[in-house]
N, C-alpha and C positions, 0 to 999 in steps of 0.2 A: 894555280888552282886547276884541278882536273876538270876537263869538260865532261858533259853528261855521257857522251859516247864512250869515253875512256872508263868512266865509272861503271857503266853497264857491262863493258867487256871484262873488266877486272872481276866483277861479281860472277859472271858466267864461268870464269876460269877457276873459281874456288871449288874445292872438293866438297862433296856432300857433308853437311854438318853431322856430327855424331850426337845421337840422342842419349843422354845419360840415363842410367838405370833407375833414377828416382824421379823422372819426369813423367807427367801424365801421358805424353805422346807414345811412350814405349808400349802402352797397352793397346794402341791402334794396330790393326793387322796390316802392316805396311806391305805394299806390292801384291796384295791378295786379289784384287778385282781385275778381271780382264777388261779390255776396252769395250767388248760387247756387253758385259755386265754393267759397267759404269754407264754406258750409253742407254741401256735398257732401263735402268733405274731412273735416269734423268728424264727420259721420255714418259715412263709410266707415272712419274710424279705429277705430271700435268694432265693425266687422264685423257689421252687422245680421243677415245670414243666419246667420253662425256663432253669434251670440248667441242667436238664436231657438231653435236646436236644442241649445245647450249650457247656457245659463243655467237653463232649467227642470230639466234632468237633475241638475246639480250642487246646486241648491237643494233639489230633491226628496230627494237623498241625505242632506242634513242635516236638513231640516225636515219631510219627509213631506207630510201633507195640509196643513200650514201653510206650504208653499213659496210659495203665492200671497201670503200675508201678509208673508213675508220680503221678497219682491221689492217689494211695495207700500211697505213701510217703508223699504227702500233707496232707492226712487224719491223718497219724501217727504224723506228726509234729504239726499240729494244735491241735490234741487231747492232746499232751503233754503240750502244752501251756494252754489248757483248764483245765487240772488237777491242774496246779499251781494256776489258778484263783479260782478254786473250794475251795482250801484250805483257801483262804481269805473269799469267799462267805459263808462258813459254820460258820465263826466266827463273821462276821460283816454285818450289813445292812446299806447301804449308798445310796446316790443319784448320785454318779459320777463314778461308776464302778471302773476302775483301778485308776482313779484320787483319789478317796476316800481311796482305799486300800493302795496305795503307800504312801499317806500322813500319814497313821496310823503306817506304819512299817519302813519307811526310812526317811532320812533327807530331808529338804525342796528342795534341788536341784533335788532330784529324782522326786518330784511332778512337778516341773517346766518342766523337760524333758518329763515326761508322758503327761502333759497337752499340751505341744507343739506338741507331736506326735498325740494326739487325735484330735487337731484342724486341723492339716495338713491332717490327714487321712479322717476326715469328709468332709473337703472342697473338696478333690479329689473324695471322694465317691459320694457326692451329685452332683458334676459337671458331673462325669462319668455316673451316673444313669440317670440324666436329659438328657445328650447328647444321651445316648442309647435309651431312651424313644422317644425323638424327631426324631432320625434317623429312627427307625423302623416304627414309626407312619407315617412319611412323605413317606417312601417307600410304605406303604400300601395305602395311599391316592393317590399316583401317579399311582400305579398298578390298582387301581379301577377307575381311571379317575376323581377323585374328584378335584384334582388340576392338571394342565397341565404341570407345570414346578417346579422342586424342587430347587427353587432359594433361595438365602440367606434370603429373606423376609419371605418365608414360614417356614424355619427352625427357625428363630428368633421368629416368632409368636407362633410356636408350643412350643418352650422352655418357653416362657413367660406364656402362658396359662397353661402349665403343672406345672410350678413352683407356679403359683397363686392358682391352685386347691389344690396342696399339702400343701401349707401354710394354706389354709382355713381349711383343715381337721386337720392339726397339732394344730391350734388355738382352734378348737372345742373340742379337748381333746383326750385322749388315746382310749376311747371306739370307737370313729369314726375311728381312725387309725386301730384298731384291726379288726373291721367289714370289712372295705374296703380292707385292705391288705390280710386278709384271703380269702375274696371272689375272689379277683383277682388271688390269688394263686390257688384256686380251679378251676378257669376257665382254667388255663394253664395245669393242671395235666392231664385231659382227652386227650388233644392234644398230650402231651408227650407220653402217653401210646399208643395211636394209631400209632404214628410215630415209637415207639419201636417195636410194633407188625408187622408193615409193613416192617421194616428193617429185622426182623428175617424171615418173610415169603419170602422175595425176595432173600436174600443172605445167610441166616443161620448165625451161630456163628462160627467164625474162631478162635479156641483156639490154634491150632498148631503154627501159625506164632507169636501169641502174647506171648506164653510161651517160645518160642525160642528167642524172642526179635529180630527177623530177620530184618536186615536193620536199627535198632535203634542205637543210639550212646549215650555216656555219656552226651555230651553237649545237645543233644536233650531231653534226659530224665530230666535233670536239668531245662531246659527251661520249660518243661511240668509241673514240680513241681511248679515253680513260677506261671504258668498260672492257674493251678488247685487251688493253694492256694489263688489266688486272688478272687475266688468265695466263700471262706470260712472265710477269715480274717474279723476282726472286729466283730466276733460272741460274743466277751466278752461284747459288748454293752448291751446285754440282762441283765447283772448284774445290770445295772443302773435302772432296773425296780424293784429292791429289795424293795424299800420303798413303792411301789404301789402294791406289791404282798402279798397275804396271805401266812403265814408260809414261809417266804423268805429263811430261813436257810436250809430248806428242798427242796423247790421248785426251787430256783435259780440255785443251782448246777446241777440239772437235765436239766433245760432249757439251761444252758450254754453248756453242753455236747451234747445236742440234735443235734446241728448243725454239729460239726466236726465228730461225730460218726454216728449219724443217717443219715443226708443228705450226708455226705462224703461217706458212704458205698453205698448209692443209686447211687451217681454219679459214683463210681468205677464200680458197676455192669452195669450201663448204658454204660459206656465206653467199657467194654468187649463186650456187645451185639451189639453196633453200629460199631465196628471196620471194619467188613467186608463190611457193607453197605457204609461206608465212603470211603473205598478203591475202591468200584465199581462206585462211582460218576465220571462223566466226569470232566476233569481238570478245566473247567470254571464254574462248577455248583455253587461253593461257592463264586464265584466272582459276579455273577448276582443275587444271592438270599441268604437269611439267611440260616443257617444250617437246622433248622426245615423245612423251605419251600423246600429246595433242597431234603431233605430226603423224605418228603411227596410226592413230585412230582415223585421221583424215584420209590416210592412204589405204584404209581397210584392213590393217593388221591389228585386230582387236586384242588378240592374245598378247602381242608384243606391247600394246598400250598398257595392258594390265601389269606387266613385269618391268616396264620402263623405269618406274620410280626405284625399284630394287636395283636395277642396273646402275642408275645414276648414284644411288647410295653407296654401292660397292666401289664404283670408280672414285668417288670422293674419299672413301675410306682408304683406298690405296694411296691417294695423295697425302692423306693425314698420316699414314705410316711413315712416309719419307720425312715429313716435317718433324715428327716425333724423333726419328733417328737423328736428324740434324741437331735437334735440341739436346739429345743425349751426348752427341759428339762435342758440342760446344761446352757442355757441362763437364765432361771428362777432361777436355783440354781447356781448363779454366782460363788459361792465357795462351790462345792460339799463337803458334810461332812458325817461322819458316824453317823447315827441316833441311832443305837443300837450296843452294843458290847457284 
């Protein structure tokens, strides 16, 4: 019986599989995305600007002074998952990310379990991002007096319109998703930077309380880990772009790890920087406004506070676009396969 190393070597020596003309995969634009485009879409998916001003606040609510540790542990955990995915991505090029990889390496039941998890994950992700987009957008419209009452009808109309626009871009193709997602991500980044600068200017950076974990608890830190990880999970979906990316065996591993290591590190640093500012907020501040709006108002940036909800809504919509595109890709490739080994 061949040992695992021999099997891996024999797989890597096989020439790229030929995609027949009647398979769904032939409709994918293979080798179309550059590494920069694939990486940009992966980063934009997680809304760096939105994450910088929301991850610290939500983990702080759960973990207090231990919020930096929660984010760091979430980064470590997701990075370890990413490393295991990279091992597959360096050997195979497929259309279904984990679904393809699992099907190549394990028995059929593992593929069924993976597919079930992917479906559930994307359903909740799309629903959550759509709800977040609508909620923040309605909050902005109400604050600006565009609508007088945030009733159910307003929310439903916002959800329907947002979903229709996302579906339109997803149907138009990956290029449209890349351009819009990256553009929306770029819009949110300057706002996040200004909020960070304002937080540092007002309250400074409190390292003493954070390093001593003053007032934090094991339960709070673990809740914070779950909260922070929620902003990083599903990063492996970037591997589903392998068939559409140039030099996928080199590019996809880098793209996959860009989220847990790159964005995760940024989120951890933002958490350290914002801790003192969050502690200085009045108790009701985060009840009546989103985290970036509350921080901007506390820093004296009233105009920025007024548009913060809109910025968050646009950032979440950019994430929603990517999830919708992934759903379209999974639907087109109804049985994701490995195109090259």
